C-alpha positions, 0 to 999 in steps of 0.5 A, spaced: 499 500 500 502 506 498 500 513 501 500 518 495 500 526 496 497 529 490 499 537 490 495 541 487 489 535 487 483 540 487 485 543 480 483 540 473 488 534 473 489 533 480 482 532 481 481 527 475 488 523 478 485 522 484 478 520 482 483 515 478 486 513 485 480 513 489 477 507 484 483 503 484 482 496 488 489 495 492 487 500 498 492 505 496 491 512 500 491 518 496 491 525 500 489 532 496 493 537 499 491 544 496 489 552 497 482 549 495 478 545 499 474 540 495 469 534 497 475 530 500 475 526 506 483 526 505 483 534 504 490 537 506 491 544 506 497 546 503 501 552 500 508 549 497 510 557 497 509 556 505 514 551 508 510 551 515 504 548 512 508 542 509 507 540 517 499 537 515 503 531 512 508 530 518 504 523 521 501 521 514 507 516 512 506 519 505 510 515 500 509 519 494 509 526 493 506 528 486 507 535 485 501 538 480 502 546 483 504 551 479 503 558 476 502 558 469 498 563 466 501 567 460 499 574 465 501 573 471 503 579 475 507 580 479 513 576 475 516 574 482 510 569 483 512 564 477 519 563 481 515 563 488 510 557 485 514 554 481 521 554 483 521 556 491 515 551 491 520 545 488 525 547 494 519 546 499 517 540 496 524 537 496 525 539 503 519 536 505 521 529 502 527 530 506 524 531 513 519 526 511 523 520 509 520 520 502 524 518 496 519 518 490 517 524 487 512 526 480 513 532 478 509 535 472 513 540 469 511 542 461 513 542 454 514 549 455 521 548 457 522 547 449 520 554 447 519 555 439 521 548 439 523 544 431 517 539 430 518 533 433 522 535 439 523 529 444 526 529 450 533 530 449 530 536 446 534 543 448 531 548 453 529 554 450 524 558 453 520 564 451 517 566 457 517 565 465 513 559 465 518 555 461 523 558 465 521 557 472 518 550 470 526 548 467 529 550 474 524 547 478 527 540 474 534 543 477 531 543 484 528 535 483 534 532 480 539 536 485 535 532 490 534 525 487 543 526 486 543 526 493 541 519 494 540 516 487 540 508 489 534 509 493 529 516 490 525 516 484 524 521 480 519 522 474 518 528 470 513 529 466 512 534 460 505 535 458 503 538 451 497 543 452 492 539 456 484 539 454 478 536 457 471 536 460 471 542 465 477 545 463 477 553 461 484 553 458 486 555 451 483 550 447 477 550 450 477 558 449 478 555 441 472 551 441 468 556 444 470 561 439 468 556 433 462 553 436 459 561 437 460 562 429 465 568 431 472 564 429 476 565 423 482 562 422 488 566 422 494 563 417 494 557 412 493 552 418 497 547 417 502 548 423 501 543 427 499 542 434 500 536 439 495 535 445 494 532 451 486 529 453 486 530 461 484 523 463 490 519 459 495 524 463 492 523 469 492 515 467 500 516 465 502 519 472 498 513 476 502 508 471 508 512 473 508 510 480 510 503 478 517 506 477 523 504 480 529 508 482 532 513 477 531 518 474 524 518 469 523 524 463 517 523 458 514 528 454 506 527 454 503 527 448 497 524 444 499 522 437 497 523 432 497 530 432 493 535 428 494 540 425 490 547 425 486 545 419 484 538 421 483 540 428 478 546 426 474 542 421 474 536 426 471 540 431 466 543 425 464 537 423 462 535 430 459 541 431 455 544 424 457 538 420 461 542 416 467 540 413 471 546 413 475 552 417 471 557 415 473 565 414 481 565 414 485 571 414 493 571 412 498 571 418 500 578 418 493 581 419 494 575 424 500 579 427 498 586 427 491 584 431 496 581 437 500 587 436 494 592 436 491 588 442 498 589 446 497 597 446 490 596 448 492 592 454 497 597 456 492 603 455 487 600 458 491 597 464 487 590 463 489 583 460 485 582 453 484 575 450 488 577 445 495 577 444 501 578 440 504 572 444 497 568 444 496 570 436 504 567 435 502 561 439 496 559 435 500 560 429 506 556 431 508 549 431 507 545 437 509 539 435 512 534 440 515 526 440 515 522 446 518 515 449 512 513 452 511 508 449 518 504 451 514 505 458 510 500 456 504 505 457 498 505 452 493 511 453 487 509 455 483 513 450 484 516 443 485 523 442 479 523 437 475 520 442 477 526 447 475 531 443 468 528 442 468 527 448 470 534 450 465 538 445 459 534 447 460 535 454 461 542 453 457 544 447 451 539 446 450 536 452 448 541 458 453 540 464 452 548 466 452 546 474 458 542 473 465 544 475 469 548 472 477 549 472 479 556 470 486 555 467 490 557 462 
C-alpha cells in the first residue's frame, strides 16, 4: 500500500488523478493537498510557498509526492510569483521529502521549457524557453534533480512534461478555441498547416498513475497524445462535430493576425487590463508546437484515443447540458 500526496489535487488534472487513485482496488491512500478545499475526506491545506504548511503531512507517513501545483498563466503579475510558486515551491517540496523520508517524487513540468522548438522535439531537446513559466519550470526540474542526486540509489524522480492539456470542465486555451468556433465567430489566421500536440486530461492522469510503479532513478517523459492535428484538421474536426461542416470557415493571412496581436498589446497597456488577444497568443496559435515522446518505451498505453477525447470534450461543453458541473479556470 502506498500513501500518496497529490499537491494541487483540487485542480483540473489533480481532480482527475485523485478520482483514478480513489477507484483503484489496491488500497492506496491519496491525500488532496491544496489551497482550495474540495469534497475529499483526505483534504490537507497546503501552500507550496509556505514551508510551515507542509507540517500537515508529518504524521501521514507519505510514500510519494506528486506535485501538480504551478503558476502558469501568461499574464501573472508580479512576475516574481512564477519563481515563488514554481521554483521556491520545488525547494519546499524537496525539503519536505527529506524531512519525512519520502523517496519518490513525481513532478509535472511542461514542454514550455523547449520554447518554440523544432517539430517533434523529444525529451533530449534543448531548453529554449521564451517566457517565465517555461523558465521557472526548467529551474524547478533542476531542483528536483539535485534532490535525487543526494541519494540516487534509493530515490525515484519522475518528470512529466505535458503539452497543452484539455478536457471536460477546463477553461484554458483549448476550450477558448472551441468556444470561439462554437460561437461561429472564429476566424482562422494563417495557412493552418502548423501542427499542435495535445493531451487529453484523463490520459495524462492515467500516465501519472502508471508512473507510481517506476523504480529508482530519473525518468523524464514528454506527454503527448498522438496523432498530432494541424490547425486545419483540428478546426475542421470541431466544426464537423458541432455543425457537420468539413472546413475551417473564414481565413485571414498571417500578417493580419500579427498586426491584430500587437494592436491588442497596445490597447492592453492603455486600458491597464489583460485582453483575450495578445501578440504572444497569436504567435502560439500560428506556431507549430509538435513534440515527440518516448512514453511507449515505458509500456504505457493511452486509455482514450485523442479523437475520442476531443469528442467527449465537445459533447460535454457544447452539446450536453453540464452548466452545473465544476469548471477549472486554467490557462
